N, C-alpha and C positions, 0 to 999 in steps of 0.2 A: 677176225678170229684170231685167237692165240693158240699156238700149237703147244701142248703139253707133252713132255716126254714121259712115257710110261714107266712103271716100275712097281716095287711092292712098298706098301705102307701099312701102319698100324690103324685099322678102322674100328670106330665105335669108341665108347667110353663107359667105364664102370663107377663113374663119380656122380652121375646125375639121374637120368630117367631109365627105367628098366628096358625100354625097347632099344636103347643104344647099345645093349650087351648082346652077346659076348664081345669083349675086344679080341680082335683076331687080325691075322695078316691077310691082306688082299693084294691082289696083282691086278693092275690095269695095263692095257696096250696104249701106245702113243695115240693121241686123238687131238682134236682142235675143239675149242669152245668159244662161244661168243664172248667178246670182251664186255659187252653190256647186256643187260636184260633186253628183251624186244620192247621197243617204245610204242606209245599211241601212234606215232608218225609212221613207224615200220608197219604196224598191223593195219593202219588205214591205206597204206599202199597195196597190202595183201588183199583187202576187201575190195579196193577198187578194181584190181585186176581180176578177181575171181568171182565177185559178187557173193562171197561166202557170207552165210547167216550163222551167228554163234548159237550155241545151246541156250543161253539166256534170252535170245530173241525169237526162239521158235515157239510156236503154239504148243501148249500142253495137251496131251491126249487124254480126254475124259476117262477113257477105258482103264487107264493105269491109276486113277483115283476115283473108284466107283461111289465113295461115301462122301466126296467132296462137293460143296456147292459150285455149281458151273461157273457162277460169277467170280469164283476166287481163283478159277484155273486160268490165269493170265500170265504171260511171260515175264519173268523178273529175276532177281538175284538177291544174294545177302549183302547188307550194307552195314558197316560198322557205325555205331552210334555212341558217341562219348557220353558217359552218364553224368549227372549233376552232382553225385557224391559217391561215397563208398556203397559197394554192393556185394552180394554174396559171389565170390569168385568161383564157386563150385557150379554156377548156372550161367553158362555162356549166353543164354537167351536174354540176359540183362543188357548185353551191349550189342547184340545182333539182332537185325530186324529184316524181314522179307519185304523188299520194295518192288511192287509192279513197275515195269518200265525201265528198271536199272539194267545196264548193259555195259560193254566195253566204251560205247559212245557216250553214255549217260551214267557214269559209275556210282553216283549217289542216287540216282533216279531220274525221271523224265526232264526235270528242271535244270539238272547239271549238264555240264559240257566238258569236253576235253580240249576246247580251242586254245586255252592258256596252259595246257599241260601235255603238249605234243612230245616232249622230251622225257616225261615221266614214263615208267614201265607201264604197259598196258595191264589192266586188271579185268576182272569179270569174265575171265576165259576159262572154261572148263578144259578137261584133259584132251577131249576130241578137238577142241579149237586149236590148242597148242600143237597137237599132231598135225592138223591141217596145214597150219602156217609152216611148221618145219619141213613137211613134204613140198610145199610150194617153194621154199626156199632151197631145196635140194640138200637138206640136212635132216637131223633127227634130235629127239630129246636126249640129254645126257642120262647115263645109268646113275643110280645112287652113288656107286663107288667112284665113278669119274667125277661127280660133283664134289664129293667130300675130298678126294685127292687134290682137285684143283683149289677148293676153298682153303686147304691147309697152306697154300703158297709156298710149297716146298719144305715146310717145317714140320717135324715130328713132335709129339708129345704136348703141344700147347693145348690149353683148355680153349682158348679163343683163337681166332685166326692170327691175331696179333701179340698174344702172350697169355699170361695166366690170369689177369684181372680184367674185368669188364670194361672199365674206363681208365685207361692208363693216364696218370697225372690229372684225373677227372675230366678228361676229354674223350667224348664218344668217337669212336672209329667207324661207326655204321649208323645208319637211320634206324634207331630203335626207340622204344619208349622211355622217356626220362620223366620221372615223378611216379605218383601213385596210380596204379592201373585200376579201373579205366576211366578215371574222372580228372586226373591232373596230369597234364603234359607240359613240360618246360622245354622241350626240344625245339630246334630251330625251324623245323618243318612242321611242327604241330603233329596232330594225330592223323598223319596222311603220308602219302609217298613223296619222294624227293625227286627231282630230275636225276636221271641216271648220271653216274660220274661225279656226284656231288661230294663224295669222299674219296680220299687218296686210294689208288690202286694197291693191290697186294703185290707181292714179289714176283708174281707171275704177269703182272700187268693187268689183271682183271678187277673190274669194278663191281661192287655191291654183291659179291657172292655171299656176304652175310649182311642181313638186314634189309630194309626197304620193302621187299616182297618175298613171301614164300615162292619157291620155284618148283614147278612140275618136274619130276624125273620119270624115267619109263618103267621103273620098278614097281611090281606090285608090293603092297605094304604087309609085312609080317610083324607080329608083336615082339619078335626078338630077331636078331641077325641070323640068317641061315648061312653057315660057314661053308664055303665051296672049297673044292681042291685048289692049289695054287697056280693052275695053268691059266694064262690069259684066254679069255672067251670072246669071241666076236660079239659085239653088243646085240646084234640082230639075231643071233642063234642060241643065245643062253636061255636055259629054261626059266619060266616064270613059276613062282612059288605063291600058292594061295594064301590070303590073309588069314583065314580061319577055316574052322570045319564046315563042310556044306550046311547051308541053312542058317548059319549064325549071322552072316552078313549080306544083306539083300542087294547092296551096291558094291561093285568092286571098287577098292580104295588103292590109291598110288601113294608113293613116298613124295612128300615135299621135303626140300631142303633149304637151309640158309636163314630161316627166321624172317621176320618182318618188323615193320614199324610198330606193331603191336606187341613185341616181345619185351617183357619187363622182368627184372630180377625178382619182383615180388609176386609174379603170376606165372610167367613163361620163360625160363632161363634157357632159351633154345636159339639164341644167336651165336651159335657155335658151330664149327665144321662137323662135329659128331652128331649133332641134334637132327631129329627127324620127326615128321608128323603125318599121320594118316589123313587122306582126303578122299572122299567119294569122287569118282571120275566125272559125274554129272553136275558137280557143284561149282558154282562160279561165285567170287567174293571180292571185296574191295582190297583185300591184301594178298592175293595170289596172282603170280605172273609166271614168266618162263624166260629161258634163253636156249639156244640151240647148240648142238654139238654135231660132229662128224668124224 
């Protein structure tokens, strides 16, 4: 882990997406954060020692889906599928599909494996899975503010972690989508994850805080920043703020940070420290992982 000296910083952005506003001062206390995202190898050790079963591997309760065909209620997860050509970018269902049997061990479906991807970030992990791993490791998940503070690498005012342009001198600094999304990818890792540490570390010595996989944080998602007072608050004791009015959202959503290999300037310009994304706690996909803090 890397120790991060706390302090105040300017959180958020008013240049890109509405949920990154308002820009405000935030204070974090000293903390430690994993140098790398949790890998398949790391997660395999956890499962071997605890016999843990992830959300994507558990049977689905038919009572929760009374109108569904029981034959369809099988464990699985969402898998990214690169398209053959341009599609309507307003419809995410054009590149995501539900795959029975997809899980952290079989990220793309039952026929896939992690045998040659042990140093890639683990994916197909829901929020509860990340929490369980963190507790086993004697750690916790980072808060949204901690993640953003660390991802900025000690620099204020930059749009991206490395400066103000997405590809300095035409060189990608993180594993993000290069080409036209979601059908053309010219990146060296293709439309998928890269082994952790494939790109240079930031000035904190942290790898892949931007790109590769979105990462779970402990914060409940709100459609705008809820500005707190400026006193450092212990991560375990600070209040949670609901994402929306009662009845609006059936599943609790958490904040994802960092962007992923699917982030593209023509669709999702979210491979920036200030960027954030809502994700239902019970959802596992091929572009979400995590790292721990304490």
